[in-house]
N, C-alpha and C positions, 0 to 999 in steps of 0.2 A: 480378557484382551487389553493390552496395553499398545496405545498410541504414541508415537513419538512423531516430533514434526518432520523428521526425515522420511515419514511415510506420506506426507502431504506435500503436494505440488500446487504451486499458486500460479494462477495465470492472471494477469492485469489488463484492462482495457480502460486506457486514460479517456476521460471526458472532459469536454470544453464546458465547464459548468463553474459557476460561483460557489456552490454548496456541496455538490457531489464530484469528488475528484477522480475517482475511478470506480468501475465495476469490477468485482473479484470473484473467481471461481476457484474453489478448492477441489482437488482431485485427491482422494484418500486411496492409498494402496493401488493407484492406477486403475480403479474400477468404480468408486464410490464419488459422485460428482455432486457438489454442491454449489448451488448459483445462489446469486442475490447479495452475497457479502459486498459492503461498500467501504470506500474511503471517502470520508466526508470533513466538512469544515467543522472545526469545534470552537466553541467559546472560551474553553482552557487550552493552555498550553500543554503539549506532549513534553514532559521533563526529559525524556530520552532523545526525541528529535528537534527538540525546541522549535517546534512549529505546531500550528493549530490545526491539528488532524486528529480523527478517531477512527476506529475501525467499527462497523456497525455490522452485525450478523443480519442474516435474512429474518425479517418480522413482518407482522400483519396487525392491524388494528381490530382490538375487540373490547367493547365496552368502555371506549374513549380512552384507552390505553394501548401502547404499542407492547407487544408480546413477541419475544424472539422465538423464531421457530427452531432454531439450532441453538442448544446452550451446552456448553462445556462445563460440566461440574467441576472437575478438578482446574483449581484456581490458577496453578503453576502451569498446566497445560494451556489455558485459556490466553494466560498472558504470553506464552510462548508463541502461540498461533497468531496472536494480534502482532507480535513482533515480526514474526516471518512475514506476514501480510505487508508491514509497513516497509520492510527491507526491500520487497519485491517491487512496491509501489515506487519508493524513492529510486530504485536501480531503473526501472522502465521510465520514470520522469526525467532522469538524467540522461539516459539514452536519447529521449526526444529532443531534450534540450541541446544535446552535442550537435546533432544534426543541424547543419547550416550555420554553426558556429565558428567554423573554420574561416579565419581571415588571412589574407595574403599579408605576408610580414616581408618586408624589404630588409635584407640582411645589413644594408649600409645604414639604416636608420637604427639598428640594434648597435652596431659598431659606434655610432656617434653618441648613443645613450651611455654607453660603457666608458667614454673617453673622460 
């Protein structure tokens, strides 16, 4: 079976935290739900988004080390899933930031600035 990122739906819940920015749920083929993915603060810059974020799959602590519960063996698909999650995260974040950003603009002030 081949999985394509078009088979995956991403649901984002933004958080008000300094370290974990969002909880992520992936839905595969409309029936398989994976909860526990996160978008978190990173020490390293994400070269694509030019931001300090990273995607963390669901994991648990075992023997003093974090172990991933879900692991995508295909490296290309792994990267595509992470990009799809980050795309959804930034879309949701931009939607939230756009709400309430509308300010009244006086057309007369615009005309004065253009003179």
